[in-house]
LUMRO-493560 format. One record per residue (C-alpha): residue number from 1; residue in one letter; x, y, z. Coordinates in Angstrom, 1 decimal. Each point is the difference from the previous one (the first is absolute). Layout:
# residues N
<kevo NUM; "A"; <X; Y; Z>>,
...
# end
This chain:
# residues 395
<kevo 1; "M"; <135.5; 36.0; 110.3>>,
<kevo 2; "S"; <-1.9; 3.2; 0.7>>,
<kevo 3; "S"; <-3.8; 0.0; -0.1>>,
<kevo 4; "N"; <-1.8; 1.4; -3.0>>,
<kevo 5; "H"; <-2.8; 1.2; 2.2>>,
<kevo 6; "Q"; <1.9; 2.3; 2.3>>,
<kevo 7; "T"; <-1.1; 3.7; -0.4>>,
<kevo 8; "L"; <2.5; 2.9; 0.0>>,
<kevo 9; "Q"; <-1.2; 0.8; 3.5>>,
<kevo 10; "D"; <0.6; -3.6; 1.1>>,
<kevo 11; "R"; <3.6; 0.0; -1.4>>,
<kevo 12; "I"; <0.9; 3.3; 1.5>>,
<kevo 13; "R"; <-1.3; -1.2; 3.4>>,
<kevo 14; "G"; <2.1; -3.1; -0.4>>,
<kevo 15; "L"; <3.1; 2.0; -0.9>>,
<kevo 16; "L"; <-0.2; 2.4; 2.9>>,
<kevo 17; "Y"; <-0.8; -2.8; 2.5>>,
<kevo 18; "G"; <2.9; -2.0; -1.5>>,
<kevo 19; "I"; <2.4; 2.9; 0.5>>,
<kevo 20; "A"; <-1.0; 0.6; 3.6>>,
<kevo 21; "Y"; <0.0; -3.7; 0.9>>,
<kevo 22; "G"; <3.4; -0.6; -1.6>>,
<kevo 23; "D"; <1.4; 3.1; 1.7>>,
<kevo 24; "A"; <-1.3; -0.8; 3.5>>,
<kevo 25; "L"; <1.0; -3.7; -0.2>>,
<kevo 26; "G"; <3.4; 0.7; -1.5>>,
<kevo 27; "S"; <1.1; 3.0; 2.1>>,
<kevo 28; "T"; <-0.3; -2.1; 3.1>>,
<kevo 29; "V"; <3.2; -1.9; -1.0>>,
<kevo 30; "E"; <1.6; 2.7; -2.3>>,
<kevo 31; "A"; <3.8; 0.0; -0.1>>,
<kevo 32; "L"; <0.4; -3.5; 1.4>>,
<kevo 33; "S"; <1.5; -2.7; -2.2>>,
<kevo 34; "A"; <-2.0; -3.1; -0.9>>,
<kevo 35; "Q"; <2.0; -2.0; 2.6>>,
<kevo 36; "E"; <-0.6; 2.5; 2.7>>,
<kevo 37; "I"; <-3.8; -0.1; -0.8>>,
<kevo 38; "R"; <0.0; -3.8; 0.3>>,
<kevo 39; "E"; <1.9; 0.2; 3.3>>,
<kevo 40; "L"; <-2.2; 2.6; 1.6>>,
<kevo 41; "Y"; <-3.4; -0.8; -1.5>>,
<kevo 42; "G"; <0.1; -3.3; -1.9>>,
<kevo 43; "R"; <-2.3; 1.4; -2.7>>,
<kevo 44; "V"; <-2.0; 3.3; 0.2>>,
<kevo 45; "S"; <-3.5; -0.4; -1.3>>,
<kevo 46; "S"; <-2.2; 2.1; 2.3>>,
<kevo 47; "L"; <-0.4; 3.7; 0.7>>,
<kevo 48; "D"; <-0.2; -0.9; 3.7>>,
<kevo 49; "T"; <3.8; -0.1; 0.1>>,
<kevo 50; "E"; <2.3; 2.2; 2.1>>,
<kevo 51; "S"; <2.7; 1.9; -1.8>>,
<kevo 52; "H"; <3.6; -1.0; 0.7>>,
<kevo 53; "R"; <0.6; 3.6; 0.8>>,
<kevo 54; "M"; <-1.6; -0.3; 3.4>>,
<kevo 55; "D"; <2.0; 2.8; 1.6>>,
<kevo 56; "W"; <-1.4; 2.4; -2.6>>,
<kevo 57; "N"; <-3.5; -1.2; 0.6>>,
<kevo 58; "E"; <0.2; 0.8; 3.7>>,
<kevo 59; "N"; <0.3; 3.7; -0.8>>,
<kevo 60; "A"; <-1.2; 0.9; -3.5>>,
<kevo 61; "S"; <0.8; 3.7; 0.5>>,
<kevo 62; "K"; <3.7; -0.9; 0.1>>,
<kevo 63; "G"; <0.0; -2.5; -2.9>>,
<kevo 64; "C"; <-2.2; -2.0; -2.1>>,
<kevo 65; "A"; <-3.1; -2.1; 1.0>>,
<kevo 66; "R"; <-0.4; -3.0; -2.2>>,
<kevo 67; "G"; <-1.6; -3.4; 0.1>>,
<kevo 68; "N"; <-3.6; -1.0; 0.9>>,
<kevo 69; "G"; <-1.4; 1.4; -3.2>>,
<kevo 70; "I"; <1.7; 3.4; -0.1>>,
<kevo 71; "V"; <0.7; 1.3; -3.6>>,
<kevo 72; "T"; <3.0; 2.2; -0.9>>,
<kevo 73; "D"; <0.7; 2.8; -2.4>>,
<kevo 74; "D"; <-0.3; -2.5; -2.9>>,
<kevo 75; "T"; <-3.8; 0.0; 0.4>>,
<kevo 76; "L"; <-0.3; 3.6; 1.0>>,
<kevo 77; "M"; <1.9; 1.2; -3.0>>,
<kevo 78; "V"; <-2.4; -2.0; -2.2>>,
<kevo 79; "L"; <-2.9; 1.8; 1.7>>,
<kevo 80; "C"; <1.8; 3.3; -0.7>>,
<kevo 81; "L"; <0.4; -0.7; -3.7>>,
<kevo 82; "M"; <-3.7; -1.1; -0.2>>,
<kevo 83; "T"; <-0.9; 3.4; 1.6>>,
<kevo 84; "V"; <2.1; 1.8; -2.6>>,
<kevo 85; "Y"; <-2.0; -1.7; -2.7>>,
<kevo 86; "N"; <-3.2; 0.7; 1.7>>,
<kevo 87; "E"; <0.9; 3.7; 0.2>>,
<kevo 88; "T"; <1.2; 0.4; -3.6>>,
<kevo 89; "G"; <-2.3; -2.4; -1.7>>,
<kevo 90; "R"; <2.5; -0.7; -2.8>>,
<kevo 91; "H"; <3.2; -1.7; -1.0>>,
<kevo 92; "L"; <3.1; 1.1; 1.9>>,
<kevo 93; "D"; <3.6; 1.1; -0.8>>,
<kevo 94; "A"; <3.0; 1.2; 2.0>>,
<kevo 95; "W"; <-1.7; 3.4; 0.7>>,
<kevo 96; "D"; <-2.5; -1.9; 2.1>>,
<kevo 97; "M"; <2.8; -1.5; 2.0>>,
<kevo 98; "A"; <1.2; 3.6; 0.7>>,
<kevo 99; "N"; <-3.4; 1.2; 0.9>>,
<kevo 100; "G"; <-2.4; -2.7; 1.1>>,
<kevo 101; "M"; <2.4; -2.5; 1.6>>,
<kevo 102; "V"; <1.9; 2.8; 1.8>>,
<kevo 103; "R"; <-3.2; 1.3; 1.5>>,
<kevo 104; "Q"; <-1.1; -3.5; 1.0>>,
<kevo 105; "I"; <3.2; -1.0; 1.8>>,
<kevo 106; "A"; <1.1; 3.3; 1.5>>,
<kevo 107; "W"; <-3.1; 2.1; 0.5>>,
<kevo 108; "T"; <-3.0; -2.3; 0.6>>,
<kevo 109; "P"; <-0.4; -1.3; 3.5>>,
<kevo 110; "R"; <-1.1; -3.6; 0.3>>,
<kevo 111; "W"; <0.1; -2.9; 2.4>>,
<kevo 112; "V"; <3.4; -1.7; -0.3>>,
<kevo 113; "P"; <-0.5; -3.5; 1.6>>,
<kevo 114; "E"; <3.8; -0.5; 0.6>>,
<kevo 115; "L"; <0.2; 3.1; 2.1>>,
<kevo 116; "Q"; <-3.5; -0.4; 1.5>>,
<kevo 117; "R"; <-0.9; 3.6; -0.4>>,
<kevo 118; "E"; <-1.2; 2.5; -2.6>>,
<kevo 119; "T"; <2.8; 1.7; -1.8>>,
<kevo 120; "M"; <1.5; 0.7; -3.4>>,
<kevo 121; "L"; <1.0; -3.3; -1.8>>,
<kevo 122; "I"; <3.5; 1.4; -0.7>>,
<kevo 123; "E"; <0.9; -0.6; 3.6>>,
<kevo 124; "Q"; <-0.1; -3.8; -0.6>>,
<kevo 125; "L"; <1.4; -0.1; -3.5>>,
<kevo 126; "F"; <3.3; -1.5; -0.8>>,
<kevo 127; "Y"; <2.6; 2.4; -1.4>>,
<kevo 128; "P"; <-0.6; -0.8; -3.7>>,
<kevo 129; "E"; <-3.6; 0.9; 0.4>>,
<kevo 130; "R"; <0.7; 3.2; 1.9>>,
<kevo 131; "W"; <2.0; 0.9; -3.1>>,
<kevo 132; "I"; <-3.3; 0.9; -1.7>>,
<kevo 133; "F"; <-0.4; 2.9; 2.4>>,
<kevo 134; "Q"; <3.7; 1.0; -0.1>>,
<kevo 135; "R"; <0.2; 0.1; -3.8>>,
<kevo 136; "H"; <-3.3; 1.4; -0.9>>,
<kevo 137; "Q"; <-0.7; 2.5; 2.7>>,
<kevo 138; "L"; <3.4; 0.9; 1.5>>,
<kevo 139; "T"; <2.0; 0.1; -3.3>>,
<kevo 140; "S"; <-2.9; 0.6; -2.4>>,
<kevo 141; "C"; <1.6; -2.3; -2.6>>,
<kevo 142; "D"; <-1.4; -0.7; -3.5>>,
<kevo 143; "P"; <-2.6; -2.6; 1.0>>,
<kevo 144; "R"; <1.3; -2.5; -2.6>>,
<kevo 145; "Q"; <3.4; 0.1; 1.7>>,
<kevo 146; "G"; <-1.3; -0.5; 3.5>>,
<kevo 147; "G"; <1.3; -3.6; 0.2>>,
<kevo 148; "I"; <3.6; 0.9; -1.0>>,
<kevo 149; "G"; <2.4; -0.6; 2.8>>,
<kevo 150; "N"; <-2.4; -1.9; 2.2>>,
<kevo 151; "M"; <1.0; -3.3; 1.7>>,
<kevo 152; "V"; <-1.3; -2.6; -2.5>>,
<kevo 153; "N"; <-2.4; -2.3; 1.8>>,
<kevo 154; "C"; <-3.5; -1.5; -0.3>>,
<kevo 155; "G"; <-1.7; 3.2; 1.5>>,
<kevo 156; "A"; <-1.8; 1.1; -3.2>>,
<kevo 157; "A"; <-1.1; -3.5; -0.9>>,
<kevo 158; "M"; <-1.5; -0.7; 3.4>>,
<kevo 159; "Y"; <-2.8; 2.6; -0.6>>,
<kevo 160; "I"; <-0.3; 0.1; -3.8>>,
<kevo 161; "A"; <-3.0; -2.5; -0.1>>,
<kevo 162; "P"; <-2.6; 2.7; -0.6>>,
<kevo 163; "V"; <1.7; 0.9; -3.3>>,
<kevo 164; "G"; <-0.6; -3.6; -1.2>>,
<kevo 165; "V"; <-3.6; 0.3; 1.0>>,
<kevo 166; "V"; <-0.6; 3.2; -1.9>>,
<kevo 167; "N"; <1.5; -1.8; -3.1>>,
<kevo 168; "A"; <-1.8; -3.3; 0.6>>,
<kevo 169; "G"; <0.4; -2.2; -3.0>>,
<kevo 170; "D"; <2.7; 2.1; -1.5>>,
<kevo 171; "P"; <3.4; -1.1; 1.3>>,
<kevo 172; "H"; <2.0; 2.3; -2.4>>,
<kevo 173; "G"; <-2.1; 3.0; 1.0>>,
<kevo 174; "A"; <0.5; -0.9; 3.7>>,
<kevo 175; "Y"; <3.8; -0.3; -0.5>>,
<kevo 176; "E"; <0.2; 3.4; -1.7>>,
<kevo 177; "E"; <-2.1; 1.9; 2.5>>,
<kevo 178; "A"; <1.8; -1.6; 3.0>>,
<kevo 179; "I"; <3.4; 1.0; -1.5>>,
<kevo 180; "A"; <-1.3; 3.5; -0.7>>,
<kevo 181; "F"; <-1.3; 0.4; 3.5>>,
<kevo 182; "A"; <2.6; -1.9; 2.0>>,
<kevo 183; "S"; <2.9; 1.8; -1.7>>,
<kevo 184; "G"; <-0.8; 2.7; 2.5>>,
<kevo 185; "H"; <1.1; -2.4; 2.8>>,
<kevo 186; "Q"; <2.4; -2.7; -1.3>>,
<kevo 187; "E"; <2.5; -0.8; -2.7>>,
<kevo 188; "S"; <1.8; -2.9; -1.6>>,
<kevo 189; "Y"; <-1.3; -3.5; 1.0>>,
<kevo 190; "G"; <-2.2; 1.5; 2.8>>,
<kevo 191; "L"; <-1.9; 2.0; -2.6>>,
<kevo 192; "E"; <-0.1; -3.0; -2.4>>,
<kevo 193; "A"; <-1.5; -2.2; 2.7>>,
<kevo 194; "A"; <-2.8; 2.4; 0.5>>,
<kevo 195; "G"; <-0.8; 0.0; -3.7>>,
<kevo 196; "V"; <0.1; -3.8; -0.2>>,
<kevo 197; "L"; <-2.2; -0.6; 3.1>>,
<kevo 198; "A"; <-2.6; 2.4; -1.4>>,
<kevo 199; "S"; <0.0; -1.9; -3.2>>,
<kevo 200; "A"; <-0.5; -3.3; 1.8>>,
<kevo 201; "I"; <-2.9; 1.4; 2.0>>,
<kevo 202; "A"; <-1.6; 1.4; -3.2>>,
<kevo 203; "A"; <0.3; -3.5; -1.5>>,
<kevo 204; "A"; <-1.4; -1.6; 3.1>>,
<kevo 205; "F"; <-3.3; 1.9; -0.6>>,
<kevo 206; "I"; <-0.6; -1.9; -3.3>>,
<kevo 207; "P"; <-2.9; -2.4; 0.5>>,
<kevo 208; "G"; <1.1; -3.7; -0.1>>,
<kevo 209; "T"; <3.7; 0.8; 0.2>>,
<kevo 210; "T"; <2.6; -2.3; 1.6>>,
<kevo 211; "I"; <3.1; 0.8; 2.0>>,
<kevo 212; "E"; <2.1; -1.2; -3.0>>,
<kevo 213; "A"; <-1.7; 2.6; -2.2>>,
<kevo 214; "V"; <0.5; 2.7; 2.6>>,
<kevo 215; "I"; <3.7; -0.8; 0.1>>,
<kevo 216; "E"; <0.2; -0.1; -3.8>>,
<kevo 217; "A"; <-1.5; 3.5; -0.1>>,
<kevo 218; "A"; <2.5; 1.2; 2.6>>,
<kevo 219; "L"; <2.9; -1.4; -2.1>>,
<kevo 220; "G"; <-1.5; 1.7; -3.0>>,
<kevo 221; "V"; <0.8; 3.4; 1.4>>,
<kevo 222; "A"; <2.9; -0.7; 2.4>>,
<kevo 223; "K"; <3.5; 1.1; -0.9>>,
<kevo 224; "D"; <3.6; -0.9; 1.0>>,
<kevo 225; "G"; <0.7; -1.6; 3.3>>,
<kevo 226; "T"; <-3.7; 0.1; 1.1>>,
<kevo 227; "R"; <-1.0; -2.0; -3.0>>,
<kevo 228; "D"; <2.8; -2.5; 0.4>>,
<kevo 229; "A"; <-0.7; -0.5; 3.7>>,
<kevo 230; "I"; <-3.7; -0.6; -0.5>>,
<kevo 231; "A"; <0.7; -2.4; -2.8>>,
<kevo 232; "A"; <2.6; -1.9; 2.0>>,
<kevo 233; "I"; <-2.2; -0.3; 3.1>>,
<kevo 234; "A"; <-2.9; -1.1; -2.2>>,
<kevo 235; "D"; <2.1; -2.8; -1.6>>,
<kevo 236; "V"; <0.9; -1.3; 3.5>>,
<kevo 237; "A"; <-3.6; 0.3; 1.2>>,
<kevo 238; "I"; <-1.3; -2.1; -2.9>>,
<kevo 239; "R"; <2.7; -2.6; 0.6>>,
<kevo 240; "L"; <-0.5; -0.3; 3.7>>,
<kevo 241; "R"; <-3.8; -0.2; 0.2>>,
<kevo 242; "G"; <-0.8; -2.6; 2.6>>,
<kevo 243; "E"; <3.5; 0.1; 1.6>>,
<kevo 244; "R"; <0.7; 0.6; 3.7>>,
<kevo 245; "Y"; <-0.4; 3.6; 1.1>>,
<kevo 246; "D"; <3.5; 0.3; 1.4>>,
<kevo 247; "R"; <1.5; -1.1; -3.3>>,
<kevo 248; "I"; <-2.1; 2.6; -1.9>>,
<kevo 249; "V"; <1.1; 2.8; 2.3>>,
<kevo 250; "A"; <3.6; -1.0; -0.2>>,
<kevo 251; "E"; <-0.1; -0.1; -3.9>>,
<kevo 252; "F"; <-1.9; 3.2; -0.2>>,
<kevo 253; "H"; <2.5; 1.8; 2.2>>,
<kevo 254; "W"; <2.9; -1.5; -2.0>>,
<kevo 255; "V"; <-1.5; 1.2; -3.3>>,
<kevo 256; "I"; <-0.9; 3.5; 1.3>>,
<kevo 257; "S"; <3.6; 0.5; 1.4>>,
<kevo 258; "R"; <1.1; 0.5; -3.6>>,
<kevo 259; "F"; <-2.2; 3.1; -0.2>>,
<kevo 260; "S"; <0.0; 1.3; 3.6>>,
<kevo 261; "P"; <3.2; 0.0; 2.1>>,
<kevo 262; "M"; <-1.8; 0.5; 3.4>>,
<kevo 263; "G"; <-0.6; -3.6; 1.1>>,
<kevo 264; "D"; <-1.1; -0.4; 3.6>>,
<kevo 265; "D"; <2.0; 3.0; 1.1>>,
<kevo 266; "V"; <-2.7; 2.6; -0.3>>,
<kevo 267; "Q"; <0.6; 1.9; 3.3>>,
<kevo 268; "L"; <1.5; 3.5; -0.3>>,
<kevo 269; "T"; <2.5; 0.1; 2.8>>,
<kevo 270; "E"; <2.7; 2.4; 1.2>>,
<kevo 271; "G"; <2.7; -2.4; -1.3>>,
<kevo 272; "K"; <-1.2; 0.6; -3.6>>,
<kevo 273; "A"; <0.6; 3.8; 0.1>>,
<kevo 274; "G"; <2.4; 1.0; -2.7>>,
<kevo 275; "V"; <0.3; -3.5; -1.4>>,
<kevo 276; "A"; <-0.5; -0.3; -3.7>>,
<kevo 277; "I"; <-2.7; -2.5; -1.0>>,
<kevo 278; "D"; <-1.8; -0.9; -3.2>>,
<kevo 279; "G"; <-3.4; 0.0; 1.6>>,
<kevo 280; "Y"; <-2.4; 2.9; -0.5>>,
<kevo 281; "R"; <2.1; 1.6; -2.8>>,
<kevo 282; "P"; <-1.3; 0.4; -3.6>>,
<kevo 283; "S"; <0.8; -2.9; -2.4>>,
<kevo 284; "R"; <-1.6; -1.3; -3.2>>,
<kevo 285; "R"; <1.0; -3.5; 1.1>>,
<kevo 286; "F"; <-1.6; 0.0; 3.5>>,
<kevo 287; "S"; <-3.5; -0.7; 1.1>>,
<kevo 288; "I"; <-1.9; 0.5; 3.3>>,
<kevo 289; "E"; <-0.6; -3.4; 1.7>>,
<kevo 290; "E"; <-3.6; 0.5; 1.0>>,
<kevo 291; "L"; <-1.8; 0.0; -3.4>>,
<kevo 292; "P"; <1.8; -3.1; -1.5>>,
<kevo 293; "L"; <-0.5; -1.9; 3.2>>,
<kevo 294; "A"; <-3.7; 0.9; 0.4>>,
<kevo 295; "L"; <-0.7; -1.1; -3.6>>,
<kevo 296; "G"; <2.1; -3.1; 0.5>>,
<kevo 297; "F"; <-1.9; -1.1; 3.0>>,
<kevo 298; "A"; <-3.3; 0.7; -1.8>>,
<kevo 299; "L"; <1.2; -2.1; -2.9>>,
<kevo 300; "V"; <1.2; -3.0; 2.1>>,
<kevo 301; "N"; <-3.4; 0.0; 1.7>>,
<kevo 302; "D"; <-2.0; 0.3; -3.2>>,
<kevo 303; "G"; <-1.4; 3.3; 1.1>>,
<kevo 304; "D"; <-1.4; -1.1; 3.3>>,
<kevo 305; "F"; <-0.5; 3.2; 2.1>>,
<kevo 306; "N"; <0.6; -1.2; 3.6>>,
<kevo 307; "R"; <2.8; -2.5; -0.8>>,
<kevo 308; "T"; <1.8; 2.5; -2.0>>,
<kevo 309; "I"; <-0.1; 2.8; 2.6>>,
<kevo 310; "E"; <1.0; -2.4; 2.8>>,
<kevo 311; "D"; <2.8; -1.5; -2.0>>,
<kevo 312; "G"; <1.2; 3.4; -1.0>>,
<kevo 313; "I"; <0.1; 1.5; 3.5>>,
<kevo 314; "N"; <1.6; -3.1; 1.6>>,
<kevo 315; "S"; <2.9; 0.2; -2.5>>,
<kevo 316; "G"; <1.5; 2.9; 1.9>>,
<kevo 317; "R"; <1.6; 3.4; -0.7>>,
<kevo 318; "D"; <-2.5; 2.7; -1.1>>,
<kevo 319; "T"; <-2.9; -2.1; 0.8>>,
<kevo 320; "G"; <-2.5; 2.8; 0.3>>,
<kevo 321; "S"; <0.5; 1.2; -3.6>>,
<kevo 322; "I"; <0.1; -3.5; -1.4>>,
<kevo 323; "G"; <-3.4; -0.6; 1.7>>,
<kevo 324; "V"; <-1.4; 3.3; -1.4>>,
<kevo 325; "M"; <1.1; -0.7; -3.6>>,
<kevo 326; "A"; <-1.3; -3.6; 0.0>>,
<kevo 327; "G"; <-3.2; 1.1; 1.7>>,
<kevo 328; "A"; <-0.6; 2.8; -2.5>>,
<kevo 329; "V"; <0.5; -2.2; -3.1>>,
<kevo 330; "L"; <-2.0; -3.0; 1.3>>,
<kevo 331; "G"; <-2.7; 2.2; 1.7>>,
<kevo 332; "A"; <-0.6; 1.7; -3.4>>,
<kevo 333; "M"; <0.0; -3.3; -1.8>>,
<kevo 334; "H"; <-2.4; -1.9; 2.3>>,
<kevo 335; "G"; <-2.0; 3.0; 1.3>>,
<kevo 336; "A"; <-2.3; -0.1; 3.0>>,
<kevo 337; "T"; <0.2; -3.8; 0.2>>,
<kevo 338; "V"; <3.3; 0.4; 2.0>>,
<kevo 339; "I"; <-1.5; 2.2; 2.7>>,
<kevo 340; "D"; <-0.4; -1.6; 3.4>>,
<kevo 341; "A"; <-2.6; 2.2; 1.8>>,
<kevo 342; "D"; <1.5; -0.7; 3.5>>,
<kevo 343; "I"; <3.5; 1.0; -1.2>>,
<kevo 344; "C"; <-1.3; 3.1; -1.8>>,
<kevo 345; "D"; <-1.8; 1.1; 3.2>>,
<kevo 346; "K"; <3.2; -0.5; 2.0>>,
<kevo 347; "L"; <2.0; 2.0; -2.5>>,
<kevo 348; "D"; <-2.6; 2.8; 0.1>>,
<kevo 349; "Q"; <-0.3; 0.1; 3.8>>,
<kevo 350; "T"; <3.7; -0.3; 0.7>>,
<kevo 351; "N"; <0.9; 2.7; -2.5>>,
<kevo 352; "R"; <-3.0; 2.3; 0.3>>,
<kevo 353; "M"; <-0.9; -0.2; -3.6>>,
<kevo 354; "N"; <-2.7; -1.4; -2.3>>,
<kevo 355; "L"; <1.5; -2.0; -2.8>>,
<kevo 356; "L"; <-3.1; -0.8; -1.9>>,
<kevo 357; "N"; <-1.3; 3.6; 0.1>>,
<kevo 358; "A"; <3.3; 1.3; -1.2>>,
<kevo 359; "A"; <0.0; -2.6; -2.8>>,
<kevo 360; "D"; <-3.6; 1.0; -1.0>>,
<kevo 361; "R"; <0.8; 3.7; -0.1>>,
<kevo 362; "F"; <3.0; -0.7; -2.2>>,
<kevo 363; "T"; <-2.1; -2.2; -2.2>>,
<kevo 364; "Q"; <-2.2; 3.0; -0.8>>,
<kevo 365; "T"; <3.1; 2.0; -1.0>>,
<kevo 366; "V"; <1.3; -2.8; -2.2>>,
<kevo 367; "R"; <-3.3; -0.4; -1.8>>,
<kevo 368; "A"; <-0.1; 3.7; -0.7>>,
<kevo 369; "I"; <3.6; -0.1; -1.4>>,
<kevo 370; "H"; <-0.9; -3.1; -2.1>>,
<kevo 371; "G"; <-3.0; 1.9; -1.4>>,
<kevo 372; "A"; <2.2; 3.0; -1.0>>,
<kevo 373; "D"; <2.5; -2.4; -1.6>>,
<kevo 374; "R"; <-2.7; -1.6; -2.1>>,
<kevo 375; "A"; <-1.3; 3.4; -1.1>>,
<kevo 376; "R"; <3.5; 1.1; -0.9>>,
<kevo 377; "D"; <0.7; -3.2; -2.0>>,
<kevo 378; "A"; <-3.3; 0.4; -1.9>>,
<kevo 379; "W"; <0.9; 3.5; -0.9>>,
<kevo 380; "K"; <3.5; -1.0; -1.1>>,
<kevo 381; "S"; <-1.5; -2.8; -2.2>>,
<kevo 382; "R"; <-2.4; 2.5; -1.6>>,
<kevo 383; "V"; <2.9; 2.4; -0.8>>,
<kevo 384; "R"; <2.1; -2.8; -1.5>>,
<kevo 385; "D"; <-2.9; -1.1; -2.1>>,
<kevo 386; "K"; <-0.3; 3.5; -1.4>>,
<kevo 387; "L"; <3.7; 0.2; -0.6>>,
<kevo 388; "A"; <0.3; -3.4; -1.7>>,
<kevo 389; "P"; <-1.0; 1.1; -3.6>>,
<kevo 390; "D"; <2.3; 3.0; 0.1>>,
<kevo 391; "A"; <2.8; -2.2; 1.2>>,
<kevo 392; "Q"; <-0.5; -2.3; -3.0>>,
<kevo 393; "L"; <0.1; 3.0; -2.4>>,
<kevo 394; "A"; <3.2; 1.2; 1.6>>,
<kevo 395; "R"; <1.6; -3.3; -0.8>>,
# end
């Protein structure tokens, strides 16, 4: 259960820390299966862990440095979106994807830890995230149609957490804003996952909430395959509480296979060129894997922050994004109580960032947006009060 005494600032600090921690821990073993992780590591539970991509780590300029606390584009994209909010000071839509996010990823130099140099983030983005630049700047599309034609994946959901924060306590509002904004990036179940995760985070900010209530709020807005996948995983999580970890992972993967055809075969190889597959294409019946699994591990662990993240990233596949989503929800739910000062310092030093300062700057923005929302709601209430007698006469 979340604390009733955590402030907005505490919860935003917990959320951003949870994102960075889940990202750094999970990306160390990303793309490995659960069995491969067991064989190579036993169980990963420390940031002081070498990535399995050692050949890349030896020369970051030719590849991707990971492990030992390095965060990926998941965390950096969250920071980009927070900056867009800081600059605009208001709620967002697809036009802010076309303007603010394009500027952040393609035109704003920053330290990119995976490359170990300052550059534009777009250099390290996966193809579906580079799509933002291609669609909005190179083709100047209608911003609301930016996601059409993209490879459907978890890319929008992985950084959508700030939308949930701005709509703290309002899961439906978070869903609607996330869909409006992320339509500039994703479509189909990739877009739906972004809306549902934003709603879960908004629900996680409600004082005294539980992980069951957070998942119920997510199910209250989720549609089609995304809703079915979360509900199916949640049913298994409740049934398997207290069971062996390997059995939980096996059943989770069996259930999610009905909604995601990828399985453990997540590598894009030359042999797949020209081969028709179901993965990554639009479908009302599919779901990304990362969100249902993150919520499932949170539920089976009764909302415990560390156990959930460790279980999620040791389950294999897209472990970085599973860690990010679990860390975001439970960091928001528990707030600053989840922060380990030593780990936070390591994340800051390794990645040349200041998580708590970034969280506090964003907190100021969120408070200002909440104040504007309250003023708008008060004005709408006064207008409706004045219209009420006329409405009765009209009837």
